[in-house]
MIFI-578544 format. One record per residue (C-alpha): residue in one letter; x, y, z. Coordinates in steps of 0.25 Angstrom, whole numbers, plus 5000, padded with zeros to 4 digits. Layout:
BEGIN
site type->A	c1->X	c2->Y	c3->Z .
...
REM end
This chain:
BEGIN
site type->X	c1->5036	c2->5001	c3->4647 .
site type->X	c1->5039	c2->5015	c3->4649 .
site type->X	c1->5032	c2->5025	c3->4639 .
site type->X	c1->5034	c2->5040	c3->4638 .
site type->X	c1->5018	c2->5049	c3->4637 .
site type->X	c1->5012	c2->5048	c3->4623 .
site type->X	c1->5021	c2->5048	c3->4612 .
site type->X	c1->5024	c2->5062	c3->4608 .
site type->X	c1->5025	c2->5060	c3->4591 .
site type->X	c1->5015	c2->5059	c3->4582 .
site type->X	c1->5021	c2->5050	c3->4569 .
site type->X	c1->5016	c2->5053	c3->4556 .
site type->X	c1->5016	c2->5041	c3->4546 .
site type->X	c1->5028	c2->5039	c3->4541 .
site type->X	c1->5024	c2->5038	c3->4526 .
site type->X	c1->5020	c2->5051	c3->4530 .
site type->X	c1->5021	c2->5058	c3->4516 .
site type->X	c1->5019	c2->5074	c3->4518 .
site type->X	c1->5019	c2->5079	c3->4505 .
site type->X	c1->5005	c2->5067	c3->4503 .
site type->X	c1->4999	c2->5065	c3->4518 .
site type->X	c1->5000	c2->5080	c3->4523 .
site type->X	c1->4994	c2->5094	c3->4516 .
site type->X	c1->5001	c2->5098	c3->4505 .
site type->X	c1->5014	c2->5110	c3->4509 .
site type->X	c1->5010	c2->5104	c3->4522 .
site type->X	c1->5026	c2->5099	c3->4526 .
site type->X	c1->5031	c2->5112	c3->4520 .
site type->X	c1->5022	c2->5118	c3->4528 .
site type->X	c1->5026	c2->5113	c3->4541 .
site type->X	c1->5043	c2->5107	c3->4537 .
site type->X	c1->5046	c2->5124	c3->4543 .
site type->X	c1->5035	c2->5125	c3->4554 .
site type->X	c1->5042	c2->5109	c3->4558 .
site type->X	c1->5056	c2->5118	c3->4559 .
site type->X	c1->5051	c2->5127	c3->4567 .
site type->X	c1->5045	c2->5122	c3->4577 .
site type->X	c1->5048	c2->5107	c3->4579 .
site type->X	c1->5059	c2->5110	c3->4587 .
site type->X	c1->5054	c2->5121	c3->4597 .
site type->X	c1->5045	c2->5109	c3->4599 .
site type->X	c1->5055	c2->5101	c3->4603 .
site type->X	c1->5061	c2->5110	c3->4612 .
site type->X	c1->5048	c2->5113	c3->4619 .
site type->X	c1->5046	c2->5100	c3->4620 .
site type->X	c1->5060	c2->5097	c3->4628 .
site type->X	c1->5057	c2->5110	c3->4636 .
site type->X	c1->5043	c2->5103	c3->4641 .
site type->X	c1->5053	c2->5091	c3->4646 .
site type->X	c1->5059	c2->5100	c3->4653 .
site type->X	c1->5051	c2->5107	c3->4661 .
site type->X	c1->5041	c2->5094	c3->4665 .
site type->X	c1->5054	c2->5088	c3->4669 .
site type->X	c1->5058	c2->5100	c3->4679 .
site type->X	c1->5043	c2->5098	c3->4684 .
site type->X	c1->5048	c2->5083	c3->4687 .
site type->X	c1->5057	c2->5089	c3->4695 .
site type->X	c1->5048	c2->5099	c3->4703 .
site type->X	c1->5051	c2->5112	c3->4694 .
site type->X	c1->5033	c2->5113	c3->4689 .
site type->X	c1->5029	c2->5123	c3->4682 .
site type->X	c1->5027	c2->5137	c3->4686 .
site type->X	c1->5022	c2->5150	c3->4681 .
site type->X	c1->5035	c2->5159	c3->4674 .
site type->X	c1->5039	c2->5171	c3->4677 .
site type->X	c1->5029	c2->5184	c3->4671 .
site type->X	c1->5028	c2->5189	c3->4656 .
site type->X	c1->5024	c2->5197	c3->4646 .
site type->X	c1->5015	c2->5182	c3->4644 .
site type->X	c1->5010	c2->5185	c3->4660 .
site type->X	c1->5012	c2->5202	c3->4661 .
site type->X	c1->5008	c2->5208	c3->4646 .
site type->X	c1->4993	c2->5212	c3->4642 .
site type->X	c1->4994	c2->5204	c3->4630 .
site type->X	c1->4979	c2->5195	c3->4626 .
site type->X	c1->4975	c2->5188	c3->4615 .
site type->X	c1->4966	c2->5191	c3->4607 .
site type->X	c1->4955	c2->5181	c3->4605 .
site type->X	c1->4948	c2->5179	c3->4594 .
site type->X	c1->4934	c2->5182	c3->4591 .
site type->X	c1->4932	c2->5167	c3->4587 .
site type->X	c1->4937	c2->5161	c3->4601 .
site type->X	c1->4930	c2->5168	c3->4612 .
site type->X	c1->4922	c2->5157	c3->4613 .
site type->X	c1->4929	c2->5145	c3->4617 .
site type->X	c1->4919	c2->5138	c3->4629 .
site type->X	c1->4920	c2->5127	c3->4625 .
site type->X	c1->4930	c2->5119	c3->4615 .
site type->X	c1->4926	c2->5106	c3->4611 .
site type->X	c1->4940	c2->5095	c3->4609 .
site type->X	c1->4944	c2->5084	c3->4602 .
site type->X	c1->4952	c2->5076	c3->4593 .
site type->X	c1->4953	c2->5083	c3->4579 .
site type->X	c1->4955	c2->5066	c3->4576 .
site type->X	c1->4942	c2->5066	c3->4576 .
site type->X	c1->4935	c2->5071	c3->4563 .
site type->X	c1->4920	c2->5068	c3->4569 .
site type->X	c1->4922	c2->5075	c3->4583 .
site type->X	c1->4930	c2->5086	c3->4577 .
site type->X	c1->4917	c2->5090	c3->4570 .
site type->X	c1->4909	c2->5086	c3->4582 .
site type->X	c1->4914	c2->5094	c3->4589 .
site type->X	c1->4915	c2->5107	c3->4579 .
site type->X	c1->4901	c2->5102	c3->4581 .
site type->X	c1->4898	c2->5105	c3->4597 .
site type->X	c1->4895	c2->5120	c3->4595 .
site type->X	c1->4909	c2->5120	c3->4604 .
site type->X	c1->4916	c2->5133	c3->4604 .
site type->X	c1->4930	c2->5129	c3->4600 .
site type->X	c1->4935	c2->5114	c3->4595 .
site type->X	c1->4947	c2->5109	c3->4598 .
site type->X	c1->4952	c2->5099	c3->4588 .
site type->X	c1->4962	c2->5090	c3->4593 .
site type->X	c1->4977	c2->5086	c3->4588 .
site type->X	c1->4983	c2->5083	c3->4604 .
site type->X	c1->4977	c2->5074	c3->4616 .
site type->X	c1->4964	c2->5068	c3->4610 .
site type->X	c1->4971	c2->5064	c3->4598 .
site type->X	c1->4982	c2->5052	c3->4594 .
site type->X	c1->4996	c2->5058	c3->4592 .
site type->X	c1->4997	c2->5049	c3->4580 .
site type->X	c1->4997	c2->5054	c3->4564 .
site type->X	c1->4982	c2->5048	c3->4560 .
site type->X	c1->4975	c2->5055	c3->4571 .
site type->X	c1->4985	c2->5068	c3->4570 .
site type->X	c1->4982	c2->5072	c3->4553 .
site type->X	c1->4967	c2->5066	c3->4554 .
site type->X	c1->4968	c2->5078	c3->4567 .
site type->X	c1->4973	c2->5089	c3->4559 .
site type->X	c1->4963	c2->5085	c3->4547 .
site type->X	c1->4949	c2->5085	c3->4556 .
site type->X	c1->4954	c2->5100	c3->4562 .
site type->X	c1->4958	c2->5104	c3->4547 .
site type->X	c1->4945	c2->5101	c3->4541 .
site type->X	c1->4938	c2->5107	c3->4554 .
site type->X	c1->4943	c2->5117	c3->4551 .
site type->X	c1->4939	c2->5120	c3->4538 .
site type->X	c1->4927	c2->5115	c3->4542 .
site type->X	c1->4925	c2->5102	c3->4533 .
site type->X	c1->4926	c2->5092	c3->4544 .
site type->X	c1->4915	c2->5081	c3->4544 .
site type->X	c1->4911	c2->5068	c3->4548 .
site type->X	c1->4905	c2->5056	c3->4546 .
site type->X	c1->4893	c2->5054	c3->4555 .
site type->X	c1->4890	c2->5040	c3->4555 .
site type->X	c1->4878	c2->5040	c3->4563 .
site type->X	c1->4870	c2->5049	c3->4554 .
site type->X	c1->4877	c2->5047	c3->4541 .
site type->X	c1->4883	c2->5060	c3->4538 .
site type->X	c1->4893	c2->5070	c3->4538 .
site type->X	c1->4895	c2->5079	c3->4548 .
site type->X	c1->4903	c2->5093	c3->4546 .
site type->X	c1->4907	c2->5103	c3->4555 .
site type->X	c1->4896	c2->5113	c3->4558 .
site type->X	c1->4897	c2->5130	c3->4558 .
site type->X	c1->4903	c2->5135	c3->4569 .
site type->X	c1->4910	c2->5145	c3->4578 .
site type->X	c1->4919	c2->5133	c3->4586 .
site type->X	c1->4934	c2->5136	c3->4585 .
site type->X	c1->4943	c2->5124	c3->4581 .
site type->X	c1->4955	c2->5121	c3->4588 .
site type->X	c1->4964	c2->5113	c3->4583 .
site type->X	c1->4974	c2->5107	c3->4594 .
site type->X	c1->4988	c2->5100	c3->4588 .
site type->X	c1->4996	c2->5093	c3->4595 .
site type->X	c1->5006	c2->5096	c3->4607 .
site type->X	c1->5020	c2->5102	c3->4607 .
site type->X	c1->5023	c2->5089	c3->4613 .
site type->X	c1->5019	c2->5080	c3->4602 .
site type->X	c1->5026	c2->5078	c3->4590 .
site type->X	c1->5024	c2->5073	c3->4574 .
site type->X	c1->5034	c2->5063	c3->4567 .
site type->X	c1->5034	c2->5061	c3->4551 .
site type->X	c1->5029	c2->5073	c3->4547 .
site type->X	c1->5042	c2->5076	c3->4545 .
site type->X	c1->5052	c2->5066	c3->4541 .
site type->X	c1->5060	c2->5064	c3->4555 .
site type->X	c1->5056	c2->5072	c3->4562 .
site type->X	c1->5047	c2->5078	c3->4574 .
site type->X	c1->5037	c2->5088	c3->4572 .
site type->X	c1->5028	c2->5096	c3->4582 .
site type->X	c1->5016	c2->5090	c3->4582 .
site type->X	c1->5008	c2->5103	c3->4585 .
site type->X	c1->5015	c2->5107	c3->4574 .
site type->X	c1->5012	c2->5099	c3->4564 .
site type->X	c1->4997	c2->5100	c3->4568 .
site type->X	c1->4996	c2->5114	c3->4568 .
site type->X	c1->5004	c2->5114	c3->4555 .
site type->X	c1->4995	c2->5104	c3->4550 .
site type->X	c1->4981	c2->5110	c3->4551 .
site type->X	c1->4986	c2->5126	c3->4549 .
site type->X	c1->4990	c2->5120	c3->4536 .
site type->X	c1->4977	c2->5115	c3->4531 .
site type->X	c1->4967	c2->5125	c3->4537 .
site type->X	c1->4964	c2->5140	c3->4529 .
site type->X	c1->4960	c2->5149	c3->4539 .
site type->X	c1->4950	c2->5156	c3->4528 .
site type->X	c1->4942	c2->5141	c3->4531 .
site type->X	c1->4944	c2->5146	c3->4547 .
site type->X	c1->4935	c2->5149	c3->4556 .
site type->X	c1->4944	c2->5155	c3->4563 .
site type->X	c1->4960	c2->5155	c3->4563 .
site type->X	c1->4966	c2->5140	c3->4568 .
site type->X	c1->4966	c2->5138	c3->4582 .
site type->X	c1->4977	c2->5129	c3->4590 .
site type->X	c1->4974	c2->5123	c3->4604 .
site type->X	c1->4988	c2->5122	c3->4606 .
site type->X	c1->4990	c2->5108	c3->4616 .
site type->X	c1->5002	c2->5104	c3->4627 .
site type->X	c1->5009	c2->5117	c3->4629 .
site type->X	c1->5019	c2->5118	c3->4641 .
site type->X	c1->5026	c2->5131	c3->4640 .
site type->X	c1->5023	c2->5145	c3->4635 .
site type->X	c1->5035	c2->5146	c3->4625 .
site type->X	c1->5026	c2->5135	c3->4617 .
site type->X	c1->5017	c2->5144	c3->4616 .
site type->X	c1->5028	c2->5149	c3->4605 .
site type->X	c1->5029	c2->5139	c3->4598 .
site type->X	c1->5014	c2->5139	c3->4597 .
site type->X	c1->5016	c2->5153	c3->4593 .
site type->X	c1->5028	c2->5150	c3->4581 .
site type->X	c1->5020	c2->5139	c3->4576 .
site type->X	c1->5007	c2->5147	c3->4573 .
site type->X	c1->5015	c2->5160	c3->4568 .
site type->X	c1->5023	c2->5151	c3->4557 .
site type->X	c1->5008	c2->5143	c3->4553 .
site type->X	c1->5002	c2->5155	c3->4553 .
site type->X	c1->5016	c2->5162	c3->4543 .
site type->X	c1->5017	c2->5147	c3->4535 .
site type->X	c1->5003	c2->5149	c3->4531 .
site type->X	c1->5000	c2->5163	c3->4530 .
site type->X	c1->4992	c2->5168	c3->4541 .
site type->X	c1->4993	c2->5180	c3->4551 .
site type->X	c1->5002	c2->5174	c3->4563 .
site type->X	c1->4990	c2->5175	c3->4574 .
site type->X	c1->4983	c2->5166	c3->4566 .
site type->X	c1->4981	c2->5152	c3->4574 .
site type->X	c1->4976	c2->5155	c3->4587 .
site type->X	c1->4977	c2->5144	c3->4599 .
site type->X	c1->4973	c2->5141	c3->4610 .
site type->X	c1->4981	c2->5133	c3->4623 .
site type->X	c1->4977	c2->5122	c3->4629 .
site type->X	c1->4986	c2->5122	c3->4644 .
site type->X	c1->4988	c2->5109	c3->4648 .
site type->X	c1->5001	c2->5108	c3->4654 .
site type->X	c1->5005	c2->5110	c3->4668 .
site type->X	c1->5017	c2->5120	c3->4662 .
site type->X	c1->5009	c2->5129	c3->4653 .
site type->X	c1->4998	c2->5132	c3->4663 .
site type->X	c1->5008	c2->5140	c3->4672 .
site type->X	c1->5014	c2->5149	c3->4656 .
site type->X	c1->5000	c2->5151	c3->4651 .
site type->X	c1->4999	c2->5167	c3->4651 .
site type->X	c1->5014	c2->5163	c3->4645 .
site type->X	c1->5011	c2->5154	c3->4633 .
site type->X	c1->4997	c2->5162	c3->4628 .
site type->X	c1->5007	c2->5173	c3->4628 .
site type->X	c1->5016	c2->5168	c3->4619 .
site type->X	c1->5005	c2->5165	c3->4610 .
site type->X	c1->4994	c2->5174	c3->4612 .
site type->X	c1->4992	c2->5180	c3->4597 .
site type->X	c1->4986	c2->5166	c3->4594 .
site type->X	c1->4979	c2->5162	c3->4610 .
site type->X	c1->4967	c2->5160	c3->4612 .
site type->X	c1->4966	c2->5152	c3->4624 .
site type->X	c1->4969	c2->5144	c3->4633 .
site type->X	c1->4963	c2->5129	c3->4639 .
site type->X	c1->4967	c2->5119	c3->4649 .
site type->X	c1->4969	c2->5108	c3->4645 .
site type->X	c1->4968	c2->5102	c3->4658 .
site type->X	c1->4968	c2->5088	c3->4658 .
site type->X	c1->4982	c2->5088	c3->4648 .
site type->X	c1->4986	c2->5101	c3->4661 .
site type->X	c1->4983	c2->5088	c3->4671 .
site type->X	c1->4991	c2->5077	c3->4664 .
site type->X	c1->5003	c2->5088	c3->4663 .
site type->X	c1->5001	c2->5094	c3->4680 .
site type->X	c1->5001	c2->5077	c3->4682 .
site type->X	c1->5015	c2->5078	c3->4674 .
site type->X	c1->5021	c2->5089	c3->4680 .
site type->X	c1->5018	c2->5085	c3->4694 .
site type->X	c1->5021	c2->5072	c3->4692 .
site type->X	c1->5031	c2->5072	c3->4702 .
site type->X	c1->5022	c2->5076	c3->4714 .
site type->X	c1->5014	c2->5066	c3->4723 .
site type->X	c1->5002	c2->5078	c3->4726 .
site type->X	c1->5000	c2->5078	c3->4711 .
site type->X	c1->4994	c2->5063	c3->4710 .
site type->X	c1->4983	c2->5066	c3->4705 .
site type->X	c1->4969	c2->5061	c3->4707 .
site type->X	c1->4962	c2->5052	c3->4698 .
site type->X	c1->4958	c2->5060	c3->4686 .
site type->X	c1->4943	c2->5058	c3->4687 .
site type->X	c1->4942	c2->5065	c3->4702 .
site type->X	c1->4948	c2->5077	c3->4698 .
site type->X	c1->4942	c2->5089	c3->4697 .
site type->X	c1->4938	c2->5098	c3->4684 .
site type->X	c1->4942	c2->5110	c3->4694 .
site type->X	c1->4954	c2->5105	c3->4702 .
site type->X	c1->4964	c2->5116	c3->4708 .
site type->X	c1->4974	c2->5112	c3->4695 .
site type->X	c1->4966	c2->5114	c3->4688 .
site type->X	c1->4959	c2->5126	c3->4692 .
site type->X	c1->4969	c2->5133	c3->4695 .
site type->X	c1->4973	c2->5132	c3->4677 .
site type->X	c1->4960	c2->5134	c3->4676 .
site type->X	c1->4964	c2->5148	c3->4685 .
site type->X	c1->4974	c2->5154	c3->4678 .
site type->X	c1->4971	c2->5150	c3->4664 .
site type->X	c1->4959	c2->5160	c3->4662 .
site type->X	c1->4965	c2->5170	c3->4670 .
site type->X	c1->4977	c2->5168	c3->4658 .
site type->X	c1->4967	c2->5168	c3->4647 .
site type->X	c1->4960	c2->5179	c3->4652 .
site type->X	c1->4969	c2->5187	c3->4655 .
site type->X	c1->4975	c2->5187	c3->4640 .
site type->X	c1->4961	c2->5184	c3->4633 .
site type->X	c1->4963	c2->5171	c3->4632 .
site type->X	c1->4952	c2->5159	c3->4632 .
site type->X	c1->4954	c2->5149	c3->4643 .
site type->X	c1->4949	c2->5135	c3->4640 .
site type->X	c1->4945	c2->5124	c3->4649 .
site type->X	c1->4946	c2->5111	c3->4648 .
site type->X	c1->4942	c2->5098	c3->4644 .
site type->X	c1->4932	c2->5088	c3->4653 .
site type->X	c1->4935	c2->5073	c3->4651 .
site type->X	c1->4921	c2->5067	c3->4655 .
site type->X	c1->4913	c2->5065	c3->4642 .
site type->X	c1->4898	c2->5066	c3->4639 .
site type->X	c1->4890	c2->5054	c3->4634 .
site type->X	c1->4880	c2->5053	c3->4625 .
site type->X	c1->4880	c2->5038	c3->4631 .
site type->X	c1->4881	c2->5039	c3->4645 .
site type->X	c1->4872	c2->5048	c3->4650 .
site type->X	c1->4877	c2->5049	c3->4664 .
site type->X	c1->4894	c2->5052	c3->4659 .
site type->X	c1->4886	c2->5061	c3->4650 .
site type->X	c1->4880	c2->5070	c3->4661 .
site type->X	c1->4892	c2->5068	c3->4671 .
site type->X	c1->4901	c2->5073	c3->4659 .
site type->X	c1->4895	c2->5084	c3->4656 .
site type->X	c1->4892	c2->5089	c3->4670 .
site type->X	c1->4906	c2->5087	c3->4672 .
site type->X	c1->4909	c2->5096	c3->4658 .
site type->X	c1->4898	c2->5107	c3->4664 .
site type->X	c1->4906	c2->5109	c3->4677 .
site type->X	c1->4920	c2->5107	c3->4671 .
site type->X	c1->4916	c2->5119	c3->4662 .
site type->X	c1->4910	c2->5129	c3->4671 .
site type->X	c1->4922	c2->5128	c3->4682 .
site type->X	c1->4931	c2->5129	c3->4668 .
site type->X	c1->4923	c2->5142	c3->4666 .
site type->X	c1->4921	c2->5145	c3->4680 .
site type->X	c1->4937	c2->5147	c3->4680 .
site type->X	c1->4936	c2->5156	c3->4667 .
site type->X	c1->4940	c2->5148	c3->4656 .
site type->X	c1->4932	c2->5151	c3->4643 .
site type->X	c1->4929	c2->5137	c3->4637 .
site type->X	c1->4933	c2->5122	c3->4640 .
site type->X	c1->4937	c2->5109	c3->4634 .
site type->X	c1->4926	c2->5099	c3->4627 .
site type->X	c1->4928	c2->5087	c3->4620 .
site type->X	c1->4912	c2->5083	c3->4617 .
site type->X	c1->4901	c2->5091	c3->4610 .
site type->X	c1->4893	c2->5087	c3->4621 .
site type->X	c1->4901	c2->5095	c3->4631 .
site type->X	c1->4901	c2->5108	c3->4622 .
site type->X	c1->4888	c2->5116	c3->4626 .
site type->X	c1->4890	c2->5112	c3->4644 .
site type->X	c1->4905	c2->5117	c3->4640 .
site type->X	c1->4902	c2->5129	c3->4631 .
site type->X	c1->4888	c2->5134	c3->4642 .
site type->X	c1->4899	c2->5134	c3->4655 .
site type->X	c1->4909	c2->5145	c3->4649 .
site type->X	c1->4903	c2->5161	c3->4649 .
site type->X	c1->4903	c2->5164	c3->4633 .
site type->X	c1->4911	c2->5167	c3->4625 .
site type->X	c1->4921	c2->5167	c3->4637 .
site type->X	c1->4929	c2->5170	c3->4648 .
site type->X	c1->4939	c2->5180	c3->4647 .
site type->X	c1->4937	c2->5190	c3->4651 .
site type->X	c1->4934	c2->5186	c3->4665 .
site type->X	c1->4944	c2->5185	c3->4673 .
site type->X	c1->4946	c2->5182	c3->4688 .
site type->X	c1->4952	c2->5192	c3->4699 .
site type->X	c1->4957	c2->5181	c3->4708 .
site type->X	c1->4964	c2->5171	c3->4698 .
site type->X	c1->4978	c2->5167	c3->4701 .
site type->X	c1->4986	c2->5165	c3->4686 .
site type->X	c1->4998	c2->5160	c3->4693 .
site type->X	c1->4992	c2->5150	c3->4702 .
site type->X	c1->4998	c2->5137	c3->4709 .
site type->X	c1->4992	c2->5127	c3->4695 .
site type->X	c1->4997	c2->5116	c3->4704 .
site type->X	c1->4988	c2->5113	c3->4712 .
site type->X	c1->4988	c2->5098	c3->4717 .
site type->X	c1->4978	c2->5089	c3->4714 .
site type->X	c1->4979	c2->5086	c3->4731 .
site type->X	c1->4963	c2->5081	c3->4735 .
site type->X	c1->4958	c2->5080	c3->4722 .
site type->X	c1->4951	c2->5069	c3->4717 .
site type->X	c1->4954	c2->5053	c3->4721 .
site type->X	c1->4967	c2->5046	c3->4716 .
site type->X	c1->4964	c2->5029	c3->4716 .
site type->X	c1->4967	c2->5017	c3->4711 .
site type->X	c1->4956	c2->5018	c3->4701 .
site type->X	c1->4960	c2->5031	c3->4696 .
site type->X	c1->4971	c2->5025	c3->4694 .
site type->X	c1->4966	c2->5013	c3->4687 .
site type->X	c1->4954	c2->5023	c3->4676 .
site type->X	c1->4968	c2->5029	c3->4673 .
site type->X	c1->4976	c2->5018	c3->4668 .
site type->X	c1->4965	c2->5013	c3->4661 .
site type->X	c1->4961	c2->5028	c3->4655 .
site type->X	c1->4976	c2->5029	c3->4648 .
site type->X	c1->4977	c2->5014	c3->4643 .
site type->X	c1->4963	c2->5017	c3->4637 .
site type->X	c1->4968	c2->5033	c3->4633 .
site type->X	c1->4980	c2->5026	c3->4627 .
site type->X	c1->4974	c2->5015	c3->4618 .
site type->X	c1->4964	c2->5026	c3->4613 .
site type->X	c1->4977	c2->5031	c3->4608 .
site type->X	c1->4983	c2->5019	c3->4603 .
site type->X	c1->4971	c2->5018	c3->4592 .
site type->X	c1->4969	c2->5034	c3->4588 .
site type->X	c1->4963	c2->5040	c3->4599 .
site type->X	c1->4968	c2->5052	c3->4605 .
site type->X	c1->4958	c2->5054	c3->4615 .
site type->X	c1->4944	c2->5042	c3->4622 .
site type->X	c1->4933	c2->5043	c3->4629 .
site type->X	c1->4937	c2->5034	c3->4639 .
site type->X	c1->4924	c2->5032	c3->4651 .
site type->X	c1->4920	c2->5045	c3->4648 .
site type->X	c1->4932	c2->5053	c3->4649 .
site type->X	c1->4939	c2->5056	c3->4636 .
site type->X	c1->4953	c2->5053	c3->4637 .
site type->X	c1->4964	c2->5059	c3->4628 .
site type->X	c1->4978	c2->5062	c3->4630 .
site type->X	c1->4975	c2->5071	c3->4641 .
site type->X	c1->4968	c2->5061	c3->4651 .
site type->X	c1->4979	c2->5051	c3->4647 .
site type->X	c1->4992	c2->5058	c3->4655 .
site type->X	c1->4983	c2->5062	c3->4665 .
site type->X	c1->4978	c2->5050	c3->4668 .
site type->X	c1->4994	c2->5043	c3->4665 .
site type->X	c1->4999	c2->5054	c3->4672 .
site type->X	c1->4991	c2->5051	c3->4684 .
site type->X	c1->4996	c2->5037	c3->4686 .
site type->X	c1->5011	c2->5042	c3->4683 .
site type->X	c1->5008	c2->5053	c3->4695 .
site type->X	c1->5000	c2->5041	c3->4704 .
site type->X	c1->5012	c2->5028	c3->4702 .
site type->X	c1->5023	c2->5040	c3->4704 .
site type->X	c1->5018	c2->5044	c3->4717 .
site type->X	c1->5013	c2->5030	c3->4723 .
site type->X	c1->4999	c2->5035	c3->4723 .
site type->X	c1->4991	c2->5027	c3->4733 .
site type->X	c1->4977	c2->5028	c3->4731 .
site type->X	c1->4965	c2->5019	c3->4735 .
site type->X	c1->4961	c2->5005	c3->4726 .
site type->X	c1->4947	c2->5004	c3->4728 .
site type->X	c1->4945	c2->4992	c3->4735 .
site type->X	c1->4954	c2->5001	c3->4750 .
site type->X	c1->4966	c2->5001	c3->4748 .
site type->X	c1->4976	c2->5008	c3->4742 .
site type->X	c1->4988	c2->5006	c3->4729 .
site type->X	c1->4998	c2->5015	c3->4727 .
site type->X	c1->5001	c2->5017	c3->4712 .
site type->X	c1->5014	c2->5014	c3->4706 .
site type->X	c1->5018	c2->5008	c3->4691 .
site type->X	c1->5014	c2->4993	c3->4696 .
site type->X	c1->5002	c2->4998	c3->4699 .
site type->X	c1->5000	c2->5006	c3->4688 .
site type->X	c1->5003	c2->4996	c3->4679 .
site type->X	c1->4993	c2->4985	c3->4685 .
site type->X	c1->4983	c2->4996	c3->4684 .
site type->X	c1->4986	c2->4997	c3->4668 .
site type->X	c1->4985	c2->4980	c3->4667 .
site type->X	c1->4973	c2->4981	c3->4673 .
site type->X	c1->4966	c2->4990	c3->4666 .
site type->X	c1->4973	c2->4986	c3->4652 .
site type->X	c1->4966	c2->4973	c3->4654 .
site type->X	c1->4952	c2->4978	c3->4659 .
site type->X	c1->4952	c2->4987	c3->4645 .
site type->X	c1->4957	c2->4973	c3->4638 .
site type->X	c1->4946	c2->4967	c3->4645 .
site type->X	c1->4937	c2->4979	c3->4640 .
site type->X	c1->4940	c2->4975	c3->4626 .
site type->X	c1->4930	c2->4970	c3->4617 .
site type->X	c1->4936	c2->4955	c3->4616 .
site type->X	c1->4932	c2->4955	c3->4599 .
site type->X	c1->4941	c2->4967	c3->4598 .
site type->X	c1->4953	c2->4967	c3->4591 .
site type->X	c1->4967	c2->4963	c3->4598 .
site type->X	c1->4973	c2->4977	c3->4595 .
site type->X	c1->4964	c2->4984	c3->4603 .
site type->X	c1->4968	c2->4975	c3->4617 .
site type->X	c1->4983	c2->4979	c3->4611 .
site type->X	c1->4980	c2->4992	c3->4611 .
site type->X	c1->4976	c2->4994	c3->4624 .
site type->X	c1->4988	c2->4986	c3->4629 .
site type->X	c1->4995	c2->4996	c3->4623 .
site type->X	c1->4990	c2->5005	c3->4629 .
site type->X	c1->4991	c2->5000	c3->4642 .
site type->X	c1->5008	c2->5000	c3->4639 .
site type->X	c1->5008	c2->5013	c3->4634 .
site type->X	c1->4997	c2->5020	c3->4646 .
site type->X	c1->5008	c2->5014	c3->4655 .
site type->X	c1->5021	c2->5017	c3->4650 .
site type->X	c1->5017	c2->5032	c3->4650 .
site type->X	c1->5015	c2->5032	c3->4664 .
site type->X	c1->5028	c2->5022	c3->4667 .
site type->X	c1->5035	c2->5035	c3->4658 .
site type->X	c1->5029	c2->5046	c3->4667 .
site type->X	c1->5035	c2->5036	c3->4679 .
site type->X	c1->5048	c2->5036	c3->4675 .
site type->X	c1->5048	c2->5048	c3->4671 .
site type->X	c1->5046	c2->5051	c3->4686 .
site type->X	c1->5056	c2->5043	c3->4690 .
site type->X	c1->5047	c2->5032	c3->4696 .
site type->X	c1->5053	c2->5018	c3->4699 .
site type->X	c1->5045	c2->5010	c3->4688 .
site type->X	c1->5045	c2->4995	c3->4690 .
REM end
């Protein structure tokens, strides 16, 4: 069975009654925004598909011609309340306990996520939005069962960001018979329910998954339209934006320029960036990646963006934020904990040396180490004299890491388990010490597809070599599914096994879909 990539549409319940199930008056607030912005989202989505198709025909992303965005003297006005963002704790907004723990971690910033770490399903999205609104009001709590007490949010200067779903996703069923841009629904729902008088700082949005500078105009106009509808100043809503697609890495300055009244900084979302980079170079055999966990944090294609991003950001008075370290600390496994914290320190120190102003983490135990790697409050005034703002962003990964059958097998096992989590309402899962979400799932699926597409030969661990093919991939899926089923408790319910089988079918189907799009021969 060949399946498309992740379903891009979230469906509201068929019996949804907006007057009963959504905030009073919200439908009237939302409808004109939907009429103005959902058609534009469709146009931008079509343009994305065209750009990717052109890349697969050999016309890869490149820098744009000079413009006012790159030659003018403009700068953003970085607010005082976000000067220190040396660590931004990030996690799924639909987990109230985690949200409170992140906000109480001492991190300078916390990003509450409705995207990659949250299943794109109505219950998860709506509970996430409810938690975000409560957190912004300082009212969110959770019940600590171990200590039998209710835990609330401590007073702090932590900056709270909302990451809505990206422009590639749609929300159906809110307006009967119509699909709207998912990020429109998310931002509008939060903005409609907050009162600036009760917020410590202006509403701040983390823009995900952008692929062109023109998309910044969609966000700019949305922020302005919402501000006008709420009676706020035009520039009230602030934002940071993730650079997590290969095309936008060539348009960072132009993207920021289009949002300059709102923009506070850019972030290298490196796991999604890696997935996008593979997607855009899929036809090139020189771009077959090694096993993911043998790719060093300072690999050349990451370092290239790490050189350009701080230079662009600091030139324009913005913050440059680094990425997430996937290996998680553990309070039960001392060896794993020590290794994870050592990797974290090395990773964040490298980002600080690259003149980043801060980075992301996902666990409260990571905060202090991350913060301590970066100069206080930021490095916005630091510039590297030899930085090439138009350097090559596609240095190949040849000679990096290892390509092994065990690596492919680990990827197969991870995508089955990740997809199983999604089928059971989890947008992110801690697997073998690594926090895996949609970004890392995409990396693994594309890596498997790469190896099959280019018939990559790898050692099998027994002194022989095997050639990747759709047939080999299917064998690995069979074996890893059987292994996972054997590991499922014998007294577990039948639905657990059925969920794993469905997860396997969907994961393999997505990989075969990528191969089919590339014109590979699939028997």
